[in-house]
C-alpha positions in Angstrom: -58.6 5.1 -43.8 -62.0 6.0 -43.6 -63.5 9.5 -42.6 -64.8 7.7 -40.0 -61.3 6.1 -38.9 -59.6 9.2 -39.4 -62.3 10.7 -36.5 -61.7 8.6 -34.3 -57.5 8.7 -34.7 -58.3 12.9 -34.6 -60.2 12.3 -31.3 -57.8 9.8 -29.7 -54.8 12.5 -30.6 -57.2 15.1 -27.9 -57.1 13.1 -25.0 -53.9 14.2 -23.8 -55.1 17.6 -24.1 -58.2 16.7 -22.6 -56.4 14.7 -19.8 -54.1 18.0 -18.7 -57.7 20.1 -17.9 -59.4 17.1 -16.1 -57.2 17.6 -12.5 -59.3 15.6 -11.0 -59.1 12.6 -13.1 -55.1 13.1 -12.9 -55.9 12.6 -9.3 -57.6 9.6 -9.3 -54.6 8.3 -11.4 -51.7 9.8 -9.0 -50.6 5.8 -8.5 -50.9 5.0 -11.9 -48.1 4.3 -13.5 -48.1 2.1 -17.0 -47.1 1.9 -20.7 -50.3 0.8 -22.6 -51.5 0.4 -26.0 -55.2 2.5 -26.7 -56.7 2.5 -29.6 -59.0 1.6 -32.1 -58.2 -1.6 -34.3 -57.4 0.5 -37.7 -54.9 2.6 -35.5 -53.7 2.7 -31.9 -51.5 4.5 -29.9 -48.1 3.7 -27.2 -49.3 5.6 -24.3 -46.7 6.5 -21.3 -49.2 7.5 -17.9 -46.8 8.7 -15.2 -48.6 9.5 -12.1 -51.8 9.8 -14.0 -50.4 12.2 -16.4 -49.8 10.9 -20.1 -45.9 11.9 -20.1 -45.2 10.3 -23.9 -48.2 8.8 -27.0 -46.8 8.0 -30.1 -49.3 6.2 -32.9 -48.3 2.6 -32.6 -46.7 0.3 -34.3 -43.3 1.2 -33.0 -40.8 -1.8 -33.0 -39.4 -3.2 -29.7 -41.7 -1.1 -27.8 -43.8 -3.1 -25.6 -46.6 -2.5 -23.0 -48.6 -4.4 -20.0 -51.9 -4.1 -21.7 -54.0 -3.1 -24.7 -56.9 -2.0 -25.0 -58.7 -1.6 -28.7 -62.1 -1.1 -30.6 -63.5 -0.8 -33.6 -63.9 3.1 -34.8 -68.0 2.4 -34.9 -67.8 1.4 -31.3 -65.5 4.4 -30.2 -68.0 6.5 -32.4 -71.3 5.4 -30.3 -68.7 5.2 -27.3 -68.5 8.9 -27.5 -72.0 9.9 -28.3 -72.9 12.3 -25.3 -75.5 9.4 -24.4 -74.5 6.5 -25.0 -76.9 3.8 -25.9 -77.1 0.8 -23.4 -74.0 -1.8 -24.7 -72.0 1.3 -25.8 -71.5 3.6 -22.9 -69.0 0.7 -21.2 -65.3 -0.3 -22.1 -66.0 -3.7 -20.8 -69.8 -4.1 -22.5 -67.5 -3.3 -25.9 -65.8 -6.4 -25.2 -68.4 -8.5 -24.6 -70.4 -7.0 -27.8 -67.5 -8.4 -29.3 -66.6 -4.5 -30.4 -63.5 -4.5 -28.2 -60.5 -6.6 -26.5 -58.3 -6.1 -23.8 -55.3 -8.3 -23.5 -51.6 -8.5 -21.6 -51.5 -8.3 -18.5 -55.1 -6.5 -17.6 -54.0 -6.4 -13.4 -53.3 -2.2 -14.4 -56.6 -1.6 -16.0 -58.9 -3.3 -13.5 -57.1 -2.2 -10.6 -57.8 1.8 -12.1 -61.0 0.6 -14.5 -62.5 4.4 -13.3 -59.4 6.2 -14.3 -59.4 4.5 -17.6 -63.1 4.7 -18.4 -62.6 8.4 -17.4 -59.8 8.6 -19.3 -61.4 6.8 -22.5 -64.7 9.0 -22.1 -62.8 12.3 -22.6 -63.8 12.9 -26.1 -67.1 12.7 -25.3 -67.1 16.3 -23.2 -65.6 17.4 -26.9 -67.8 16.4 -29.3 -66.2 13.0 -30.2 -66.0 12.4 -33.8 -67.8 15.1 -34.8 
């Protein structure tokens, strides 16, 4: 695993702690209960979200563990997305998919219904310096 890939993985492992400190984001996701797969194309994580809180996060793959949707992007895309002021086209989850740097698959209904929650959740590493 390259250093940049390891930095992205490290940033993802910090998301549950960053979320626990963001009461407004937890409140925004208070009606969200979903199991999903989030991360980079090199290392993704199974997340169980209940009431807007991450109650379980484990490195993938886990044999026979199901998920409703998956959102994965290249390590380079995450590094650009987590810049303090990302460049146009690198600032938004849907922009990353349009660029071909990320994929969204599975039942995307819970993702799209809670789009702002996921945008803010996955942007949390920006506040802690991202992949630096």
